[in-house]
FIBAVEX-71026 format. One record per residue (C-alpha): x, y, z; residue in three letters. Coordinates in steps of 0.25 Angstrom, whole numbers, plus 2048, in hexadecimal, padded with zeros to 3 digits. Each point is the difference from the previous one (the first is absolute). Example, Ala and Ser with C-alpha at 12.3 -4.5 7.8 and 13.67 -1.06 7.14 Angstrom:
% FIBAVEX-71026
SITE  px  py  pz resn
SITE 831 7EE 81F  ALA
SITE 806 80E 7FE  SER
This chain:
% FIBAVEX-71026
SITE  px  py  pz resn
SITE 2A6 FA8 8BF  UNK
SITE 7FF 7FC 7F1  UNK
SITE 80A 7F9 7F9  UNK
SITE 804 804 7F2  UNK
SITE 807 7F9 7F5  UNK
SITE 80B 808 7FA  UNK
SITE 80B 7FE 7F6  UNK
SITE 80F 800 806  UNK
SITE 80C 805 7F8  UNK
SITE 80C 7F4 802  UNK
SITE 803 80E 80C  UNK
SITE 7F5 7FB 807  UNK
SITE 7FF 7F2 7FF  UNK
SITE 80F 800 804  UNK
SITE 7FD 806 80C  UNK
SITE 7F2 7F7 804  UNK
SITE 808 7F3 7FF  UNK
SITE 80D 804 803  UNK
SITE 808 7FA 7F7  UNK
SITE 809 806 7F3  UNK
SITE 7FD 804 7F5  UNK
SITE 807 7F5 7F9  UNK
SITE 7FB 7F6 808  UNK
SITE 7F3 802 7FB  UNK
SITE 802 800 7F3  UNK
SITE 808 7F1 802  UNK
SITE 7F4 7FD 809  UNK
SITE 7F7 803 7F2  UNK
SITE 80B 7F9 7F8  UNK
SITE 7FB 7F3 807  UNK
SITE 7F2 803 802  UNK
SITE 801 801 80F  UNK
SITE 7FB 80F 800  UNK
SITE 7F3 807 7F9  UNK
SITE 805 809 7F2  UNK
SITE 7FB 80D 800  UNK
SITE 7F6 806 7F5  UNK
SITE 806 807 7F6  UNK
SITE 7FA 810 801  UNK
SITE 804 805 7F4  UNK
SITE 810 802 801  UNK
SITE 7FE 7FC 80E  UNK
SITE 801 7F5 809  UNK
SITE 7F6 800 80A  UNK
SITE 7FD 7F4 80C  UNK
SITE 7EF 7FE 804  UNK
SITE 803 801 810  UNK
SITE 7F7 7F4 802  UNK
SITE 809 7F7 7F7  UNK
SITE 80C 807 80C  UNK
SITE 7F8 7FD 80A  UNK
SITE 7FC 7F0 7FB  UNK
SITE 80E 7FD 7FF  UNK
SITE 804 806 80E  UNK
SITE 7F5 7F7 804  UNK
SITE 804 7F5 7F9  UNK
SITE 80E 804 807  UNK
SITE 7FD 7FF 80D  UNK
SITE 7F6 7F5 800  UNK
SITE 80B 7F6 7F9  UNK
SITE 809 806 80C  UNK
SITE 7F6 7FA 80B  UNK
SITE 7FC 7F5 7FA  UNK
SITE 80F 7FD 7FF  UNK
SITE 802 804 80E  UNK
SITE 7F5 7F5 804  UNK
SITE 806 7F5 7F7  UNK
SITE 803 7F4 80B  UNK
SITE 7F9 804 80C  UNK
SITE 7F5 7F5 7FD  UNK
SITE 808 7F7 7FF  UNK
SITE 80B 804 80B  UNK
SITE 7F2 800 809  UNK
SITE 7FE 7F2 7FE  UNK
SITE 80A 7F9 802  UNK
SITE 803 7FA 80C  UNK
SITE 809 803 80C  UNK
SITE 80C 7F9 804  UNK
């Protein structure tokens, strides 16, 4: 199965990432979410950009879950 990049509407993006439109626009304003491309009068997000954002969120969550584990493993038992 091959993956085809496509342009996503706001409805598509909300469905894919699971956050509201207001949160998407707030994150765009603070630079933590990709901005859409203007196609005529429409704002559309390239699907690879959304996929990258999802992967970065998952990576940061996984990194946060692993933080401190190395230092705990090095502690000597009492």
